[in-house]
N, C-alpha and C positions, 0 to 999 in steps of 0.2 A: 602904231606898236607901244605897248605900254613901257614908260620909261625905266621901269625897273626890270624889263625883260632883257634876257640877252640879246643885243643888236651891233657887235662889235663888226664894222664893215668897213673896208678902206679901198678906194680906188685911186690909179693913178691921174695925173692933171690932165685936163682936156686941153688938145692943142689949140692954137689961135689960126683963124683962117689963113694968116701968112704962112704957117708951118705946113710940112708934109705930115698929114696925119698917119700916126703910128699904132700899132697895137696897145691896147689898154690892159692893164692888170689889176685884178680884184682879189682880195683875200676876205673870205667870210667863215662863219661858223667856228669862231674863235671861242674856247671855254671862258666863262667868266672868271673861273679860279682854277689854278692848276696846282697841285701838290708837288713840293720841292723833289727833283729828282725823278719824277714819273714821266713818262711819254704820253703825248697829247696829239691831236689831229686837227689840221685845219683843211679848209678847200682853197685852192687857187684856181683862178679864172683868167682866161687870156682871150682878149675879143679884137678881131681885126676891124677897121674903120668901115670896111664894106659889108661887114658881116660874112666875110668869105671864111674859107678854111684856114685855119692857122698853118703856115707852112713849117715854121720850126717853133715848136711847143715846150722846148726845154726852158726851165727856170731854176733858180738858186735861192736857198733860204738863208739868210745871214742874222748872226745874233747882235746884240747890243754893242759888241767890240768890233764888229764888221767880219767875224770869222765865219766860214761857212759851216752851216748845220747840215743842210741836207739839199740833194738835188731831185728834180722830178720832170716829167713831161706831161702835158694835158692830153687826154685820150681824145678819141674821136667822138666822145659824148657831149652833147650839148644840154647845159642847164636847164631844166623845164620853166618855160615861160619866157624863155629869153631867144634872141636870134644871134646866133652865132658867137655865143659865150661858152668857149670850150674849157672844161675844168678837170682837175685831178684833185684827190686826197692825199696829204702826205704827213707821215708821222714825224714828230719832233721831240728831241729830250729836253725836259724842262731844267732851268738853271738850278743849281744846288743852294742857292739862298734866295730866301724869301723877298718879295719886291716888286716894284713897277719896271717893267721892260719895255724897249721899243726895239722891235725886230724889222727885218725888211725882205721883200721878194723882188728878184731882179729877173727880168727877161729882157736880152739885149740892152739897149739903151734905157728901157723903161725900168723905174725903180718904184716901189710903193711900200710905206711903212706900217705897222700895226702894232698895238701895244698887248702886252700879255701881263696878268697879275699872277705872281707866283705867291703861294701860300704855305705855311708849316703844314706838317701832317695832321690831320682831325684829331682830337682828343675824344671828343663825346658825341653822343647821338641825341638830336632834338628832335621830338615827335610832336607834330603840330595837328590838333585836330580841329577842322574848320566846318561850322554849320551855320545854317540861317536862325537868326536869333529868335524869330517868332515861332516858326514851326520845328525848329530843332533837326531838320533834314540835312544830311551831308551835302557839301559843296564840292562836287567834281570840277576839276581842272583850275582850282584857284591857285593863284601864284604866290609862293612863299619866298620870301628875300630875306637874308641875314647877311648883309654885304660883307664879302663879296659872293657868299653862298646862295644858291636858289635850287627850289624844287617846285613840283606841281602836285597838287593833291589827286588821289586816286579815287575810284568810284565810292569808297567809304569816307570821302572827305579827310584823307590822312595822307600828309607828307613826312617823310624822314630826312632830315639833313645833318650830315657829320659836319661838325665846326671845330675849330681850334677853342682851347680855352678862351674866355673874355667876355667883355661887356659887347653887346649887339643892340640894334634896333630891329625889331622884328616887323616886316610889312606883310599883311596879307590882303590880296586884292583879288576882285572877281567881278566879270562884267555884270553891270545893274546893280552892284553892291558898293556901299560906301568902305573905302580902303582903310584897314586898322593898322596903326602903328604903335608899337609898345616897346618899352626897354625891357630888355632880358639878359641876366647875367648866367653865364654858363660856367658851371664848375663841376658838372656830374651830367649823367645822362638824364635828361628831363623830358616831361610829357606837358605840353601846354595847349589850351583851348582858345580858339578864337571864334566869337559869334558876331556875324557880319548883319548890319541892316541894309535892307534894300534902299537904293536910293529914291528920294521923294520925287514925285511925277510933277513937273512944272506945268500949271495950267496956262494955257494960251487964251488971250482975250478974243 
């Protein structure tokens, strides 16, 4: 997975052979940037050590001060591609102040932490047009990152990102192309163009 892509995942510690194996807790699909005061969603999963059905799927979400934020129960649905990972989606309120926070999910004696980044409400719209430098064709599915904001280009090679006023490093990447990184100052709505070069083919002897 691309290092700039969203990949926030947390899991509880694996028990040692001497310990009785307990259900593990996972958290994923955490948004890379959450606007102050708005609501956001994450997924919570609980998995039994023997891949069996979770008897008690109740869990709680706690904020950086340890205060309860929400409760939930994993459904009978198993996350695709897994064996016995029962999951649920839960909606949470973001803190009222920007910053990095560490929250947690508790299920019985199991506890797993996850981080969230809270940002100020976006001020401006950045429109990024991405094309192949040689033939000028649009690049669909290119990844746009203005940390912590992210987007993906559409079939026209265009992505729009709403960001707060400030200085950023704009990264544009696509499979088989050389990643572009350029500084950008955002003080108003702007449109910028990224022309990507195909990665050179390494010849084998």
